[in-house]
Predicted model as a PDB file, atoms N, CA, C, CB and O in Angstrom, pLDDT in the B-factor column:
MODEL        1                                                                  
ATOM      1  N   ASP A   1    -128.789 122.057-153.264  1.00 91.00           N  
ATOM      2  CA  ASP A   1    -129.117 120.928-152.609  1.00 91.00           C  
ATOM      3  C   ASP A   1    -129.497 119.559-153.598  1.00 91.00           C  
ATOM      4  CB  ASP A   1    -130.271 121.360-151.713  1.00 91.00           C  
ATOM      5  O   ASP A   1    -129.453 118.390-153.216  1.00 91.00           O  
ATOM      6  N   VAL A   2    -129.836 119.984-154.815  1.00 95.00           N  
ATOM      7  CA  VAL A   2    -130.211 119.003-155.827  1.00 95.00           C  
ATOM      8  C   VAL A   2    -128.970 118.427-156.237  1.00 95.00           C  
ATOM      9  CB  VAL A   2    -130.989 119.579-157.017  1.00 95.00           C  
ATOM     10  O   VAL A   2    -128.790 117.215-156.117  1.00 95.00           O  
ATOM     11  N   GLN A   3    -128.161 119.131-156.677  1.00 97.00           N  
ATOM     12  CA  GLN A   3    -126.585 118.662-157.104  1.00 97.00           C  
ATOM     13  C   GLN A   3    -125.892 117.780-156.254  1.00 97.00           C  
ATOM     14  CB  GLN A   3    -125.613 119.825-157.186  1.00 97.00           C  
ATOM     15  O   GLN A   3    -125.117 116.953-156.736  1.00 97.00           O  
ATOM     16  N   VAL A   4    -126.146 117.893-154.664  1.00 97.00           N  
ATOM     17  CA  VAL A   4    -125.423 116.971-153.569  1.00 97.00           C  
ATOM     18  C   VAL A   4    -126.079 115.560-153.855  1.00 97.00           C  
ATOM     19  CB  VAL A   4    -125.711 117.510-151.846  1.00 97.00           C  
ATOM     20  O   VAL A   4    -125.405 114.541-153.706  1.00 97.00           O  
ATOM     21  N   LEU A   5    -127.471 115.504-154.287  1.00 96.00           N  
ATOM     22  CA  LEU A   5    -128.224 114.320-154.254  1.00 96.00           C  
ATOM     23  C   LEU A   5    -127.748 113.843-155.894  1.00 96.00           C  
ATOM     24  CB  LEU A   5    -130.050 114.615-153.885  1.00 96.00           C  
ATOM     25  O   LEU A   5    -127.417 112.674-156.088  1.00 96.00           O  
ATOM     26  N   ILE A   6    -127.748 114.571-156.717  1.00 98.00           N  
ATOM     27  CA  ILE A   6    -127.254 113.862-158.037  1.00 98.00           C  
ATOM     28  C   ILE A   6    -125.704 113.401-158.051  1.00 98.00           C  
ATOM     29  CB  ILE A   6    -127.463 114.898-159.288  1.00 98.00           C  
ATOM     30  O   ILE A   6    -125.316 112.428-158.699  1.00 98.00           O  
ATOM     31  N   THR A   7    -124.932 114.152-157.321  1.00 97.00           N  
ATOM     32  CA  THR A   7    -123.557 113.544-157.092  1.00 97.00           C  
ATOM     33  C   THR A   7    -123.614 112.052-156.638  1.00 97.00           C  
ATOM     34  CB  THR A   7    -122.784 114.376-155.991  1.00 97.00           C  
ATOM     35  O   THR A   7    -122.965 111.135-157.141  1.00 97.00           O  
ATOM     36  N   LYS A   8    -124.542 111.957-155.555  1.00 97.00           N  
ATOM     37  CA  LYS A   8    -124.653 110.660-154.942  1.00 97.00           C  
ATOM     38  C   LYS A   8    -125.023 109.745-155.875  1.00 97.00           C  
ATOM     39  CB  LYS A   8    -125.548 110.610-153.868  1.00 97.00           C  
ATOM     40  O   LYS A   8    -124.517 108.624-155.928  1.00 97.00           O  
ATOM     41  N   HIS A   9    -125.964 110.179-156.702  1.00 97.00           N  
ATOM     42  CA  HIS A   9    -126.763 109.349-157.823  1.00 97.00           C  
ATOM     43  C   HIS A   9    -125.479 108.729-158.671  1.00 97.00           C  
ATOM     44  CB  HIS A   9    -127.916 110.448-158.911  1.00 97.00           C  
ATOM     45  O   HIS A   9    -125.328 107.530-158.902  1.00 97.00           O  
ATOM     46  N   PHE A  10    -124.615 109.758-159.072  1.00 97.00           N  
ATOM     47  CA  PHE A  10    -123.390 109.624-160.020  1.00 97.00           C  
ATOM     48  C   PHE A  10    -122.636 108.421-159.322  1.00 97.00           C  
ATOM     49  CB  PHE A  10    -122.383 111.112-160.135  1.00 97.00           C  
ATOM     50  O   PHE A  10    -122.562 107.275-159.765  1.00 97.00           O  
ATOM     51  N   ASN A  11    -122.096 108.894-158.159  1.00 97.00           N  
ATOM     52  CA  ASN A  11    -121.509 107.804-157.505  1.00 97.00           C  
ATOM     53  C   ASN A  11    -121.729 106.334-157.060  1.00 97.00           C  
ATOM     54  CB  ASN A  11    -121.334 108.216-156.730  1.00 97.00           C  
ATOM     55  O   ASN A  11    -120.972 105.371-156.936  1.00 97.00           O  
ATOM     56  N   GLY A  12    -123.267 106.563-156.838  1.00 97.00           N  
ATOM     57  CA  GLY A  12    -123.883 105.404-156.779  1.00 97.00           C  
ATOM     58  C   GLY A  12    -123.910 104.486-157.836  1.00 97.00           C  
ATOM     59  O   GLY A  12    -124.336 103.354-157.604  1.00 97.00           O  
ATOM     60  N   LEU A  13    -123.466 104.832-159.129  1.00 96.00           N  
ATOM     61  CA  LEU A  13    -123.550 103.982-160.154  1.00 96.00           C  
ATOM     62  C   LEU A  13    -122.191 103.099-160.262  1.00 96.00           C  
ATOM     63  CB  LEU A  13    -123.858 104.793-161.393  1.00 96.00           C  
ATOM     64  O   LEU A  13    -121.924 102.307-161.166  1.00 96.00           O  
ATOM     65  N   ARG A  14    -121.469 103.388-159.237  1.00 94.00           N  
ATOM     66  CA  ARG A  14    -120.439 102.901-159.206  1.00 94.00           C  
ATOM     67  C   ARG A  14    -120.297 101.344-158.695  1.00 94.00           C  
ATOM     68  CB  ARG A  14    -119.815 103.769-158.571  1.00 94.00           C  
ATOM     69  O   ARG A  14    -119.304 100.625-158.805  1.00 94.00           O  
ATOM     70  N   ALA A  15    -121.680 100.999-158.055  1.00 95.00           N  
ATOM     71  CA  ALA A  15    -121.772  99.556-157.565  1.00 95.00           C  
ATOM     72  C   ALA A  15    -122.004  98.693-158.878  1.00 95.00           C  
ATOM     73  CB  ALA A  15    -123.049  99.340-156.429  1.00 95.00           C  
ATOM     74  O   ALA A  15    -121.954  97.465-158.794  1.00 95.00           O  
ATOM     75  N   PHE A  16    -122.245  99.293-160.036  1.00 96.00           N  
ATOM     76  CA  PHE A  16    -122.474  98.523-161.376  1.00 96.00           C  
ATOM     77  C   PHE A  16    -121.499  98.822-162.507  1.00 96.00           C  
ATOM     78  CB  PHE A  16    -123.874  98.835-161.924  1.00 96.00           C  
ATOM     79  O   PHE A  16    -121.295  97.992-163.393  1.00 96.00           O  
ATOM     80  N   TYR A  17    -120.927  99.950-162.479  1.00 95.00           N  
ATOM     81  CA  TYR A  17    -120.014 100.177-163.274  1.00 95.00           C  
ATOM     82  C   TYR A  17    -119.328 101.449-163.245  1.00 95.00           C  
ATOM     83  CB  TYR A  17    -120.460  99.951-164.327  1.00 95.00           C  
ATOM     84  O   TYR A  17    -119.893 102.262-162.513  1.00 95.00           O  
ATOM     85  N   GLU A  18    -118.185 101.912-163.869  1.00 94.00           N  
ATOM     86  CA  GLU A  18    -117.662 103.214-163.333  1.00 94.00           C  
ATOM     87  C   GLU A  18    -118.133 104.214-164.699  1.00 94.00           C  
ATOM     88  CB  GLU A  18    -115.761 103.143-162.953  1.00 94.00           C  
ATOM     89  O   GLU A  18    -117.814 104.180-165.888  1.00 94.00           O  
ATOM     90  N   PRO A  19    -118.872 104.934-164.053  1.00 93.00           N  
ATOM     91  CA  PRO A  19    -119.457 106.127-165.053  1.00 93.00           C  
ATOM     92  C   PRO A  19    -118.471 107.185-165.194  1.00 93.00           C  
ATOM     93  CB  PRO A  19    -120.840 106.855-164.499  1.00 93.00           C  
ATOM     94  O   PRO A  19    -117.630 107.511-164.356  1.00 93.00           O  
ATOM     95  N   ASN A  20    -118.702 107.773-166.549  1.00 96.00           N  
ATOM     96  CA  ASN A  20    -117.872 108.999-167.022  1.00 96.00           C  
ATOM     97  C   ASN A  20    -119.009 110.044-167.416  1.00 96.00           C  
ATOM     98  CB  ASN A  20    -116.793 108.628-168.394  1.00 96.00           C  
ATOM     99  O   ASN A  20    -120.187 109.689-167.410  1.00 96.00           O  
ATOM    100  N   ILE A  21    -118.690 111.136-167.705  1.00 96.00           N  
ATOM    101  CA  ILE A  21    -119.660 112.219-167.887  1.00 96.00           C  
ATOM    102  C   ILE A  21    -120.270 111.881-169.100  1.00 96.00           C  
ATOM    103  CB  ILE A  21    -119.078 113.638-167.910  1.00 96.00           C  
ATOM    104  O   ILE A  21    -121.480 112.102-169.133  1.00 96.00           O  
ATOM    105  N   GLU A  22    -119.763 111.405-170.106  1.00 96.00           N  
ATOM    106  CA  GLU A  22    -120.598 111.070-171.571  1.00 96.00           C  
ATOM    107  C   GLU A  22    -121.576 109.896-171.060  1.00 96.00           C  
ATOM    108  CB  GLU A  22    -119.440 110.431-173.059  1.00 96.00           C  
ATOM    109  O   GLU A  22    -122.764 109.928-171.382  1.00 96.00           O  
ATOM    110  N   ILE A  23    -121.084 108.907-170.297  1.00 96.00           N  
ATOM    111  CA  ILE A  23    -122.082 108.040-170.175  1.00 96.00           C  
ATOM    112  C   ILE A  23    -123.201 108.415-169.411  1.00 96.00           C  
ATOM    113  CB  ILE A  23    -121.632 106.980-169.736  1.00 96.00           C  
ATOM    114  O   ILE A  23    -124.288 107.895-169.659  1.00 96.00           O  
ATOM    115  N   TYR A  24    -123.056 109.434-168.315  1.00 97.00           N  
ATOM    116  CA  TYR A  24    -124.005 109.930-167.510  1.00 97.00           C  
ATOM    117  C   TYR A  24    -124.864 110.667-168.175  1.00 97.00           C  
ATOM    118  CB  TYR A  24    -123.541 110.584-166.535  1.00 97.00           C  
ATOM    119  O   TYR A  24    -126.063 110.583-167.908  1.00 97.00           O  
ATOM    120  N   LYS A  25    -124.369 111.569-169.216  1.00 98.00           N  
ATOM    121  CA  LYS A  25    -125.250 112.331-170.116  1.00 98.00           C  
ATOM    122  C   LYS A  25    -126.176 111.607-170.832  1.00 98.00           C  
ATOM    123  CB  LYS A  25    -124.553 113.037-171.023  1.00 98.00           C  
ATOM    124  O   LYS A  25    -127.357 111.949-170.889  1.00 98.00           O  
ATOM    125  N   GLY A  26    -125.630 110.405-171.511  1.00 97.00           N  
ATOM    126  CA  GLY A  26    -126.613 109.598-172.164  1.00 97.00           C  
ATOM    127  C   GLY A  26    -127.591 108.914-171.198  1.00 97.00           C  
ATOM    128  O   GLY A  26    -128.729 108.638-171.577  1.00 97.00           O  
ATOM    129  N   LEU A  27    -127.241 108.684-170.169  1.00 97.00           N  
ATOM    130  CA  LEU A  27    -128.415 107.993-169.029  1.00 97.00           C  
ATOM    131  C   LEU A  27    -129.406 109.031-168.792  1.00 97.00           C  
ATOM    132  CB  LEU A  27    -127.761 107.535-167.401  1.00 97.00           C  
ATOM    133  O   LEU A  27    -130.611 108.788-168.854  1.00 97.00           O  
ATOM    134  N   ALA A  28    -128.930 110.191-168.518  1.00 98.00           N  
ATOM    135  CA  ALA A  28    -129.784 111.557-168.371  1.00 98.00           C  
ATOM    136  C   ALA A  28    -130.775 111.585-169.555  1.00 98.00           C  
ATOM    137  CB  ALA A  28    -128.789 112.992-168.423  1.00 98.00           C  
ATOM    138  O   ALA A  28    -131.953 111.895-169.380  1.00 98.00           O  
ATOM    139  N   GLU A  29    -130.401 111.337-170.460  1.00 97.00           N  
ATOM    140  CA  GLU A  29    -131.253 111.500-171.731  1.00 97.00           C  
ATOM    141  C   GLU A  29    -132.317 110.243-171.670  1.00 97.00           C  
ATOM    142  CB  GLU A  29    -130.236 111.453-173.210  1.00 97.00           C  
ATOM    143  O   GLU A  29    -133.462 110.443-172.075  1.00 97.00           O  
ATOM    144  N   MET A  30    -132.030 109.255-171.284  1.00 97.00           N  
ATOM    145  CA  MET A  30    -132.755 107.962-171.266  1.00 97.00           C  
ATOM    146  C   MET A  30    -133.938 108.049-170.320  1.00 97.00           C  
ATOM    147  CB  MET A  30    -131.814 106.793-170.840  1.00 97.00           C  
ATOM    148  O   MET A  30    -135.007 107.450-170.432  1.00 97.00           O  
ATOM    149  N   TYR A  31    -133.587 108.848-169.424  1.00 97.00           N  
ATOM    150  CA  TYR A  31    -134.486 109.065-168.453  1.00 97.00           C  
ATOM    151  C   TYR A  31    -136.159 109.599-168.791  1.00 97.00           C  
ATOM    152  CB  TYR A  31    -133.746 110.022-167.651  1.00 97.00           C  
ATOM    153  O   TYR A  31    -137.228 109.384-168.219  1.00 97.00           O  
ATOM    154  N   VAL A  32    -135.785 110.362-169.965  1.00 97.00           N  
ATOM    155  CA  VAL A  32    -136.950 110.778-170.411  1.00 97.00           C  
ATOM    156  C   VAL A  32    -137.592 110.047-172.137  1.00 97.00           C  
ATOM    157  CB  VAL A  32    -136.656 112.415-170.383  1.00 97.00           C  
ATOM    158  O   VAL A  32    -138.735 109.959-172.585  1.00 97.00           O  
ATOM    159  N   ALA A  33    -136.417 109.692-172.636  1.00 98.00           N  
ATOM    160  CA  ALA A  33    -136.401 109.077-174.040  1.00 98.00           C  
ATOM    161  C   ALA A  33    -137.252 107.587-174.011  1.00 98.00           C  
ATOM    162  CB  ALA A  33    -134.702 108.838-174.534  1.00 98.00           C  
ATOM    163  O   ALA A  33    -138.195 107.204-174.703  1.00 98.00           O  
ATOM    164  N   ASP A  34    -136.439 106.865-172.815  1.00 97.00           N  
ATOM    165  CA  ASP A  34    -137.135 105.607-172.832  1.00 97.00           C  
ATOM    166  C   ASP A  34    -138.263 105.340-172.108  1.00 97.00           C  
ATOM    167  CB  ASP A  34    -136.386 104.731-172.514  1.00 97.00           C  
ATOM    168  O   ASP A  34    -138.369 105.583-170.906  1.00 97.00           O  
ATOM    169  N   PRO A  35    -139.339 104.717-172.981  1.00 97.00           N  
ATOM    170  CA  PRO A  35    -140.411 104.835-171.960  1.00 97.00           C  
ATOM    171  C   PRO A  35    -140.277 103.728-170.650  1.00 97.00           C  
ATOM    172  CB  PRO A  35    -141.840 104.603-172.771  1.00 97.00           C  
ATOM    173  O   PRO A  35    -141.107 103.809-169.745  1.00 97.00           O  
ATOM    174  N   ARG A  36    -139.294 102.788-170.600  1.00 96.00           N  
ATOM    175  CA  ARG A  36    -139.427 102.062-169.421  1.00 96.00           C  
ATOM    176  C   ARG A  36    -138.670 102.890-168.418  1.00 96.00           C  
ATOM    177  CB  ARG A  36    -138.918 100.603-169.550  1.00 96.00           C  
ATOM    178  O   ARG A  36    -139.154 102.737-167.296  1.00 96.00           O  
ATOM    179  N   PHE A  37    -137.615 103.742-168.441  1.00 93.00           N  
ATOM    180  CA  PHE A  37    -136.998 104.530-167.403  1.00 93.00           C  
ATOM    181  C   PHE A  37    -137.996 105.580-167.114  1.00 93.00           C  
ATOM    182  CB  PHE A  37    -135.606 105.118-167.804  1.00 93.00           C  
ATOM    183  O   PHE A  37    -138.195 105.765-165.914  1.00 93.00           O  
ATOM    184  N   LYS A  38    -138.753 106.400-168.042  1.00 97.00           N  
ATOM    185  CA  LYS A  38    -139.593 107.190-167.676  1.00 97.00           C  
ATOM    186  C   LYS A  38    -140.767 106.911-166.946  1.00 97.00           C  
ATOM    187  CB  LYS A  38    -139.832 107.683-168.541  1.00 97.00           C  
ATOM    188  O   LYS A  38    -141.115 107.766-166.131  1.00 97.00           O  
ATOM    189  N   LYS A  39    -141.620 105.639-167.097  1.00 97.00           N  
ATOM    190  CA  LYS A  39    -142.368 104.877-166.423  1.00 97.00           C  
ATOM    191  C   LYS A  39    -141.798 104.682-164.849  1.00 97.00           C  
ATOM    192  CB  LYS A  39    -142.479 103.639-167.229  1.00 97.00           C  
ATOM    193  O   LYS A  39    -142.537 104.950-163.901  1.00 97.00           O  
ATOM    194  N   THR A  40    -140.653 104.275-164.682  1.00 96.00           N  
ATOM    195  CA  THR A  40    -140.237 104.000-163.251  1.00 96.00           C  
ATOM    196  C   THR A  40    -140.534 105.216-162.627  1.00 96.00           C  
ATOM    197  CB  THR A  40    -138.725 103.586-163.023  1.00 96.00           C  
ATOM    198  O   THR A  40    -141.381 105.288-161.736  1.00 96.00           O  
ATOM    199  N   TYR A  41    -139.767 106.374-163.115  1.00 96.00           N  
ATOM    200  CA  TYR A  41    -139.623 107.443-162.290  1.00 96.00           C  
ATOM    201  C   TYR A  41    -140.895 108.235-162.318  1.00 96.00           C  
ATOM    202  CB  TYR A  41    -138.456 108.230-162.665  1.00 96.00           C  
ATOM    203  O   TYR A  41    -141.161 108.921-161.331  1.00 96.00           O  
ATOM    204  N   GLU A  42    -141.729 108.212-163.369  1.00 97.00           N  
ATOM    205  CA  GLU A  42    -143.313 108.947-163.147  1.00 97.00           C  
ATOM    206  C   GLU A  42    -144.018 108.321-162.345  1.00 97.00           C  
ATOM    207  CB  GLU A  42    -144.256 109.055-164.335  1.00 97.00           C  
ATOM    208  O   GLU A  42    -144.851 109.018-161.764  1.00 97.00           O  
ATOM    209  N   ASP A  43    -143.998 107.123-162.058  1.00 98.00           N  
ATOM    210  CA  ASP A  43    -144.675 106.091-161.209  1.00 98.00           C  
ATOM    211  C   ASP A  43    -144.525 106.647-159.581  1.00 98.00           C  
ATOM    212  CB  ASP A  43    -143.887 104.487-161.478  1.00 98.00           C  
ATOM    213  O   ASP A  43    -145.414 106.538-158.736  1.00 98.00           O  
ATOM    214  N   ILE A  44    -143.445 107.144-159.407  1.00 97.00           N  
ATOM    215  CA  ILE A  44    -143.034 107.571-158.177  1.00 97.00           C  
ATOM    216  C   ILE A  44    -143.512 109.013-157.847  1.00 97.00           C  
ATOM    217  CB  ILE A  44    -141.590 107.455-158.120  1.00 97.00           C  
ATOM    218  O   ILE A  44    -144.131 109.243-156.808  1.00 97.00           O  
ATOM    219  N   ALA A  45    -143.189 110.051-158.819  1.00 98.00           N  
ATOM    220  CA  ALA A  45    -144.010 111.170-158.891  1.00 98.00           C  
ATOM    221  C   ALA A  45    -143.875 111.640-160.300  1.00 98.00           C  
ATOM    222  CB  ALA A  45    -143.651 112.231-157.858  1.00 98.00           C  
ATOM    223  O   ALA A  45    -142.972 111.399-161.101  1.00 98.00           O  
ATOM    224  N   MET A  46    -144.920 112.338-160.439  1.00 97.00           N  
ATOM    225  CA  MET A  46    -145.078 113.166-161.761  1.00 97.00           C  
ATOM    226  C   MET A  46    -144.199 114.064-162.113  1.00 97.00           C  
ATOM    227  CB  MET A  46    -146.166 113.860-161.815  1.00 97.00           C  
ATOM    228  O   MET A  46    -144.075 115.039-161.372  1.00 97.00           O  
ATOM    229  N   GLY A  47    -143.493 113.979-163.145  1.00 97.00           N  
ATOM    230  CA  GLY A  47    -142.341 114.919-163.423  1.00 97.00           C  
ATOM    231  C   GLY A  47    -140.852 114.685-163.006  1.00 97.00           C  
ATOM    232  O   GLY A  47    -139.880 115.353-163.358  1.00 97.00           O  
ATOM    233  N   LEU A  48    -140.882 113.517-162.122  1.00 97.00           N  
ATOM    234  CA  LEU A  48    -139.725 113.015-161.636  1.00 97.00           C  
ATOM    235  C   LEU A  48    -138.601 112.715-162.752  1.00 97.00           C  
ATOM    236  CB  LEU A  48    -140.087 111.822-160.883  1.00 97.00           C  
ATOM    237  O   LEU A  48    -137.486 113.213-162.601  1.00 97.00           O  
ATOM    238  N   ALA A  49    -138.907 111.831-163.974  1.00 97.00           N  
ATOM    239  CA  ALA A  49    -137.975 111.681-164.861  1.00 97.00           C  
ATOM    240  C   ALA A  49    -137.365 112.830-165.408  1.00 97.00           C  
ATOM    241  CB  ALA A  49    -138.417 110.994-165.747  1.00 97.00           C  
ATOM    242  O   ALA A  49    -136.139 112.841-165.517  1.00 97.00           O  
ATOM    243  N   THR A  50    -138.027 113.781-165.763  1.00 98.00           N  
ATOM    244  CA  THR A  50    -137.587 115.194-166.287  1.00 98.00           C  
ATOM    245  C   THR A  50    -136.768 115.837-165.255  1.00 98.00           C  
ATOM    246  CB  THR A  50    -138.827 116.163-166.634  1.00 98.00           C  
ATOM    247  O   THR A  50    -135.661 116.240-165.612  1.00 98.00           O  
ATOM    248  N   TYR A  51    -137.176 116.025-163.859  1.00 97.00           N  
ATOM    249  CA  TYR A  51    -136.295 116.412-162.988  1.00 97.00           C  
ATOM    250  C   TYR A  51    -134.937 115.639-162.870  1.00 97.00           C  
ATOM    251  CB  TYR A  51    -136.949 116.422-161.853  1.00 97.00           C  
ATOM    252  O   TYR A  51    -133.834 116.184-162.866  1.00 97.00           O  
ATOM    253  N   MET A  52    -135.126 114.555-162.794  1.00 97.00           N  
ATOM    254  CA  MET A  52    -133.735 113.866-162.750  1.00 97.00           C  
ATOM    255  C   MET A  52    -132.911 114.060-164.042  1.00 97.00           C  
ATOM    256  CB  MET A  52    -133.905 112.301-162.516  1.00 97.00           C  
ATOM    257  O   MET A  52    -131.719 114.289-163.833  1.00 97.00           O  
ATOM    258  N   ARG A  53    -133.250 114.022-165.169  1.00 98.00           N  
ATOM    259  CA  ARG A  53    -132.711 114.364-166.350  1.00 98.00           C  
ATOM    260  C   ARG A  53    -132.093 115.977-166.332  1.00 98.00           C  
ATOM    261  CB  ARG A  53    -133.854 114.117-167.414  1.00 98.00           C  
ATOM    262  O   ARG A  53    -130.979 116.226-166.793  1.00 98.00           O  
ATOM    263  N   ASP A  54    -132.752 116.759-165.886  1.00 98.00           N  
ATOM    264  CA  ASP A  54    -132.403 118.062-165.809  1.00 98.00           C  
ATOM    265  C   ASP A  54    -131.237 118.476-164.851  1.00 98.00           C  
ATOM    266  CB  ASP A  54    -133.543 118.721-165.483  1.00 98.00           C  
ATOM    267  O   ASP A  54    -130.446 119.395-165.058  1.00 98.00           O  
ATOM    268  N   GLY A  55    -131.268 117.537-163.630  1.00 98.00           N  
ATOM    269  CA  GLY A  55    -130.356 117.792-162.469  1.00 98.00           C  
ATOM    270  C   GLY A  55    -129.029 116.963-162.837  1.00 98.00           C  
ATOM    271  O   GLY A  55    -127.980 117.266-162.269  1.00 98.00           O  
ATOM    272  N   MET A  56    -129.057 115.961-163.740  1.00 98.00           N  
ATOM    273  CA  MET A  56    -128.001 115.057-164.279  1.00 98.00           C  
ATOM    274  C   MET A  56    -127.270 115.943-165.323  1.00 98.00           C  
ATOM    275  CB  MET A  56    -128.624 113.651-164.952  1.00 98.00           C  
ATOM    276  O   MET A  56    -126.046 116.031-165.239  1.00 98.00           O  
ATOM    277  N   LEU A  57    -127.899 116.567-166.245  1.00 98.00           N  
ATOM    278  CA  LEU A  57    -127.439 117.284-167.344  1.00 98.00           C  
ATOM    279  C   LEU A  57    -126.681 118.591-166.642  1.00 98.00           C  
ATOM    280  CB  LEU A  57    -128.718 117.659-168.381  1.00 98.00           C  
ATOM    281  O   LEU A  57    -125.674 119.080-167.155  1.00 98.00           O  
ATOM    282  N   GLU A  58    -127.275 119.106-165.410  1.00 98.00           N  
ATOM    283  CA  GLU A  58    -126.634 120.107-164.748  1.00 98.00           C  
ATOM    284  C   GLU A  58    -125.124 119.684-164.185  1.00 98.00           C  
ATOM    285  CB  GLU A  58    -127.579 120.532-163.637  1.00 98.00           C  
ATOM    286  O   GLU A  58    -124.104 120.372-164.232  1.00 98.00           O  
ATOM    287  N   PHE A  59    -125.270 118.505-163.703  1.00 98.00           N  
ATOM    288  CA  PHE A  59    -124.362 117.865-163.103  1.00 98.00           C  
ATOM    289  C   PHE A  59    -123.032 117.609-164.277  1.00 98.00           C  
ATOM    290  CB  PHE A  59    -125.093 116.555-162.488  1.00 98.00           C  
ATOM    291  O   PHE A  59    -121.864 117.935-164.067  1.00 98.00           O  
ATOM    292  N   VAL A  60    -123.511 117.000-165.429  1.00 98.00           N  
ATOM    293  CA  VAL A  60    -122.562 116.967-166.642  1.00 98.00           C  
ATOM    294  C   VAL A  60    -121.908 118.463-166.865  1.00 98.00           C  
ATOM    295  CB  VAL A  60    -123.439 116.477-168.049  1.00 98.00           C  
ATOM    296  O   VAL A  60    -120.687 118.610-166.906  1.00 98.00           O  
ATOM    297  N   ARG A  61    -122.799 119.525-167.002  1.00 98.00           N  
ATOM    298  CA  ARG A  61    -122.388 120.815-167.185  1.00 98.00           C  
ATOM    299  C   ARG A  61    -121.304 121.160-166.472  1.00 98.00           C  
ATOM    300  CB  ARG A  61    -123.312 121.647-166.943  1.00 98.00           C  
ATOM    301  O   ARG A  61    -120.259 121.577-166.971  1.00 98.00           O  
ATOM    302  N   ARG A  62    -121.540 120.979-165.134  1.00 97.00           N  
ATOM    303  CA  ARG A  62    -120.409 121.513-163.919  1.00 97.00           C  
ATOM    304  C   ARG A  62    -119.221 120.575-163.837  1.00 97.00           C  
ATOM    305  CB  ARG A  62    -121.098 121.538-162.285  1.00 97.00           C  
ATOM    306  O   ARG A  62    -118.218 120.877-163.189  1.00 97.00           O  
ATOM    307  N   ASN A  63    -119.340 119.448-164.491  1.00 96.00           N  
ATOM    308  CA  ASN A  63    -118.326 118.348-164.163  1.00 96.00           C  
ATOM    309  C   ASN A  63    -117.681 118.242-165.289  1.00 96.00           C  
ATOM    310  CB  ASN A  63    -118.840 116.991-163.718  1.00 96.00           C  
ATOM    311  O   ASN A  63    -116.497 117.976-165.084  1.00 96.00           O  
ATOM    312  N   GLY A  64    -118.004 118.354-166.605  1.00 91.00           N  
ATOM    313  CA  GLY A  64    -117.857 117.957-167.733  1.00 91.00           C  
ATOM    314  C   GLY A  64    -116.368 118.408-168.346  1.00 91.00           C  
ATOM    315  O   GLY A  64    -116.048 118.086-169.490  1.00 91.00           O  
TER     316      GLY A  64                                                      
ENDMDL                                                                          
END                                                                             
């Protein structure tokens, strides 16, 4: 179920640019490494930044 949502997230980026696996992997890491990204997601739910990163990295692993 998580990967269905992460796939939608990956495809949704196409509204802004054409993502690839390497770009998506870097973006995943930014969710926890960049305080601005982390705050955005942590303000929604505690642990969401890490949850998103982990789901995105699993997507990269499966599709890379």
